[in-house]
C-alpha positions in Angstrom: -32.6 13.7 66.8 -29.0 14.4 67.0 -26.3 11.4 67.6 -23.6 13.9 68.8 -25.1 13.3 72.5 -24.2 9.7 72.0 -20.6 10.2 71.4 -18.2 10.6 74.3 -16.6 14.1 74.2 -12.6 13.9 74.6 -11.5 16.7 77.1 -9.0 18.7 75.4 -6.0 19.0 77.6 -3.6 21.7 77.2 -0.8 19.7 79.0 2.4 18.9 76.7 3.6 15.4 76.1 6.6 15.6 78.0 5.0 16.5 81.1 2.6 13.4 81.6 4.4 10.8 83.6 3.0 7.7 81.7 4.6 9.0 78.4 7.9 9.6 80.1 7.9 5.9 81.2 8.6 4.5 77.8 11.8 6.4 76.9 12.9 5.7 80.7 12.4 2.1 80.0 14.2 2.1 76.8 17.2 3.9 78.5 17.2 1.7 81.6 17.7 -1.3 79.0 20.3 0.6 77.3 22.4 1.2 80.5 21.9 -2.4 81.7 23.1 -3.8 78.4 26.2 -1.3 78.6 26.9 -2.3 82.2 27.0 -5.9 81.4 29.2 -5.6 78.5 31.7 -3.7 80.6 31.6 -6.1 83.2 31.8 -9.3 81.0 35.1 -7.6 79.1 36.9 -6.6 82.1 38.3 -9.9 83.5 38.4 -12.1 80.5 40.2 -15.5 80.8 43.1 -15.6 78.7 43.4 -17.9 76.0 45.7 -21.0 76.7 48.7 -21.8 74.7 48.5 -25.4 73.6 52.3 -25.7 73.3 52.7 -24.8 76.9 50.2 -27.2 78.1 51.7 -30.0 75.9 55.2 -29.1 77.5 53.7 -29.1 81.1 52.0 -32.2 80.6 55.0 -34.2 79.3 57.2 -32.7 82.2 54.2 -33.9 84.6 54.3 -37.5 83.0 58.2 -37.6 83.4 57.6 -37.5 87.2 57.0 -40.4 89.5 54.7 -41.2 92.6 52.9 -38.4 94.4 54.7 -35.7 92.4 53.2 -37.2 89.2 49.6 -37.1 90.5 49.9 -33.8 91.9 51.4 -32.4 88.5 48.8 -34.1 86.5 46.1 -32.9 88.5 47.3 -29.4 87.9 47.5 -29.6 84.3 44.2 -31.3 83.5 41.6 -29.7 81.1 39.0 -27.6 83.1 35.9 -30.1 82.2 38.0 -32.9 83.7 38.8 -31.0 86.7 35.5 -29.8 87.3 33.7 -33.3 86.7 36.4 -35.0 89.0 36.9 -32.4 91.8 36.0 -34.6 94.6 37.6 -37.8 93.2 41.2 -38.7 93.5 41.1 -40.0 90.0 43.8 -38.8 87.5 43.3 -38.9 83.7 45.4 -41.7 82.3 47.9 -41.2 79.4 46.0 -43.0 76.4 
């Protein structure tokens, strides 16, 4: 009795590996990841926010503090830091000078 009949026979295919769609899926997915990453890098580096100069901010803030009335409130609202502006966008509060 021979054991060869119990083993499944693998069909030999003469098809080259690059003609099998499932094999081409691997490099296609890798290439799409590279393209997506490159696209995100280009988009994020196109319109960068400028780095603000602290001396200019201090000068504008001192000028705003020299004003009076509604002009002072408007000037202080314009030069307040982004986090305070975001957190108090709906409130009329102006940061006080400490």
